[in-house]
C-alpha positions in Angstrom: -43.6 -17.5 7.6 -40.8 -17.8 10.2 -38.2 -15.3 10.2 -34.9 -16.3 10.1 -32.5 -16.4 13.1 -30.3 -13.4 13.1 -27.6 -15.7 13.0 -28.4 -17.1 9.6 -28.6 -13.7 8.2 -25.6 -12.8 9.5 -23.2 -15.6 10.1 -20.6 -12.7 11.8 -23.0 -10.1 12.7 -20.4 -8.0 14.8 -18.2 -7.8 11.5 -21.5 -7.0 9.6 -22.4 -4.1 12.5 -19.2 -2.7 11.6 -19.2 -3.1 8.0 -22.4 -1.2 7.8 -21.3 1.7 10.1 -18.2 2.4 8.0 -20.7 2.5 5.0 -23.1 4.9 7.1 -20.1 7.1 7.9 -18.8 7.2 4.2 -22.1 7.9 2.5 -23.0 10.7 5.9 -20.3 11.4 7.9 -19.4 9.5 11.4 -21.4 12.3 13.2 -24.8 10.5 12.0 -24.0 7.1 13.1 -27.4 5.5 14.9 -27.3 2.0 15.9 -31.0 2.1 14.9 -30.3 2.6 11.3 -27.8 0.2 11.8 -30.0 -2.0 12.8 -32.9 -1.2 10.3 -30.3 -1.7 7.4 -29.4 -5.5 8.8 -32.9 -6.1 9.1 -32.2 -6.6 12.9 -33.2 -5.5 16.3 -31.6 -3.0 18.0 -30.6 -4.9 21.3 -28.8 -7.3 19.1 -26.3 -4.9 18.0 -26.1 -3.8 22.0 -24.8 -7.6 22.6 -21.8 -6.1 20.6 -21.7 -2.6 21.2 -23.6 -1.3 24.1 -23.5 2.2 22.7 -22.9 4.2 19.7 -19.7 5.1 21.5 -18.1 1.9 22.0 -18.9 1.2 18.4 -17.0 4.1 16.9 -14.3 3.6 19.4 -13.8 -0.4 17.7 -13.6 1.3 14.2 -11.1 4.0 15.4 -8.9 1.3 16.3 -9.5 -1.0 13.3 -8.9 2.6 11.1 -5.5 2.9 12.8 -4.8 -0.8 12.4 -5.6 -0.9 8.9 -3.1 2.5 8.3 -0.5 0.9 9.8 -0.9 -2.8 8.1 -0.9 -0.6 4.9 2.1 1.4 6.0 4.5 -1.9 6.9 3.6 -3.8 3.8 4.6 -1.1 1.5 7.8 -1.1 3.6 8.2 -4.8 3.5 7.5 -5.4 -0.2 9.4 -2.0 -1.3 12.8 -2.5 -3.0 16.0 -2.7 -0.4 16.6 1.1 -1.3 15.7 3.6 1.7 14.4 6.0 -0.8 12.1 3.5 -2.0 10.9 2.4 1.2 10.1 6.2 2.1 8.2 6.9 -1.1 6.2 3.7 -0.7 5.0 4.7 2.8 4.1 7.8 1.4 2.5 6.2 -1.4 0.6 4.0 0.8 -0.5 6.5 3.1 -2.3 8.5 0.5 -3.5 5.0 -1.0 -4.8 4.1 2.1 -6.9 7.3 2.6 -8.0 7.1 -0.8 -9.5 3.9 -0.4 -11.0 4.3 2.8 -12.2 7.9 2.9 -14.8 7.5 5.6 -12.1 5.7 8.0 -9.4 8.5 7.4 -12.0 11.0 8.0 -13.1 9.0 11.2 -9.1 9.2 12.8 -8.3 12.6 11.0 -11.1 14.7 10.5 -13.8 16.5 12.3 -14.4 15.7 16.1 -17.7 13.3 16.4 -20.4 15.4 18.5 -20.2 14.7 22.3 -17.6 11.7 21.7 -14.3 11.7 23.5 -12.0 8.6 22.5 -10.9 6.4 25.3 -7.1 7.3 24.9 -6.5 4.1 26.6 -7.8 2.5 24.1 -7.4 4.2 20.7 -4.0 6.2 21.9 -2.0 2.6 21.4 -3.7 2.1 18.1 -2.7 5.5 16.5 0.6 5.0 17.9 1.1 2.1 15.9 0.7 3.9 12.6 2.6 6.9 13.7 5.2 4.2 14.7 5.7 2.7 11.5 6.1 6.4 10.0 9.1 6.8 12.7 10.9 3.5 11.6 11.0 4.3 8.0 13.0 7.2 8.5 15.1 5.7 11.6 16.2 3.0 9.6 17.4 5.2 6.7 19.4 7.0 9.2 20.8 4.0 10.7 21.8 2.8 7.0 23.6 6.2 6.6 21.0 7.4 3.8 19.8 10.0 5.8 21.9 13.1 7.3 20.6 15.3 10.1 23.6 17.0 10.7 23.2 20.9 11.9 19.3 20.4 11.3 18.7 21.0 15.0 20.8 23.8 17.6 17.9 22.6 20.2 15.1 20.2 20.7 11.5 21.8 20.7 9.3 20.7 23.6 6.6 19.2 20.9 9.7 16.9 19.5 10.9 16.1 23.2 7.4 14.8 24.0 6.8 12.6 21.1 10.5 11.3 22.0 9.4 10.4 25.2 5.9 8.9 24.0 7.8 6.3 21.4 10.6 6.1 24.0 12.8 6.9 20.7 16.2 6.3 21.9 17.6 7.5 18.3 18.4 11.4 17.5 15.5 13.9 18.2 16.3 14.8 14.2 14.7 11.9 13.4 11.6 12.6 15.0 11.4 16.2 13.8 11.9 15.0 10.1 9.3 12.4 10.8 6.7 14.8 12.0 7.6 17.4 9.3 7.0 14.7 6.6 3.7 13.4 7.7 2.3 16.9 8.2 3.6 17.7 4.6 2.1 14.4 3.3 -1.3 14.4 5.4 -1.9 18.2 4.4 -1.6 17.2 0.9 -3.9 13.9 1.4 -6.5 15.8 3.3 -6.6 18.5 0.8 -7.3 15.9 -2.0 -9.7 14.1 -0.2 -12.0 17.5 0.8 -12.0 18.3 -2.9 -10.0 21.4 -2.3 -7.8 20.5 -5.6 -11.0 21.1 -7.8 -9.7 24.4 -9.3 -7.8 21.9 -11.2 -8.8 20.1 -14.5 -9.5 16.8 -14.8 -6.3 16.8 -17.4 -3.9 17.7 -14.1 -2.7 14.6 -12.4 -2.4 14.7 -8.8 -0.7 11.9 -8.9 2.3 13.7 -10.6 1.8 16.5 -7.9 2.1 14.1 -4.9 5.4 12.0 -6.2 7.1 15.5 -6.6 6.0 16.5 -3.2 7.0 13.3 -1.7 10.7 13.5 -3.3 10.4 17.1 -2.2 10.5 15.5 1.3 13.5 13.5 0.8 15.5 16.2 -0.8 14.6 18.4 2.1 16.8 15.7 4.2 19.7 15.4 1.6 18.0 12.1 0.4 17.5 13.1 -3.5 
């Protein structure tokens, strides 16, 4: 029997490689990712993968960039489709963050989870992608402030070094309080999502809604800055 060409088996082989890699990460974690295992699952030769990704690290880097971009897009879409209310735009951003994480747990773990042994992300490639998703979060708070919906008076008496670092990184021209609010709000939302994804809410019975708890907490974020 004549074996079909790899292009016939997988018309978009690069996409098939990445999708298989995501599946493996979701099943077994990023640390176990193997190009040979991907080749076996796709029924192709390992050198066929090397044409697209010369090493495992190159594949991991591509997946990280796509994950960050996917998260950014989810945030931007939520903001664009939300009601004109600044409160709803922020709430929808938080819901989109959690929704993306729950829908893509492997990718969430890849960018925010345990570092992969011996992998060092090339910051010149992954850095701009990571900044894109965070810029979407900064933007929603900045827009609320410029609309007069977010109060910052008396929040900071000086600019901490970490906040200044973010101001410089994102070349942010607004008040440092917006970066402070962004960092603190992201930490709270990210913490809740990470606890949920890692099964640390298992003490709750199935009847207890994580959804309602999340809603209460993201509204607490807005109350903290005088929006509720």
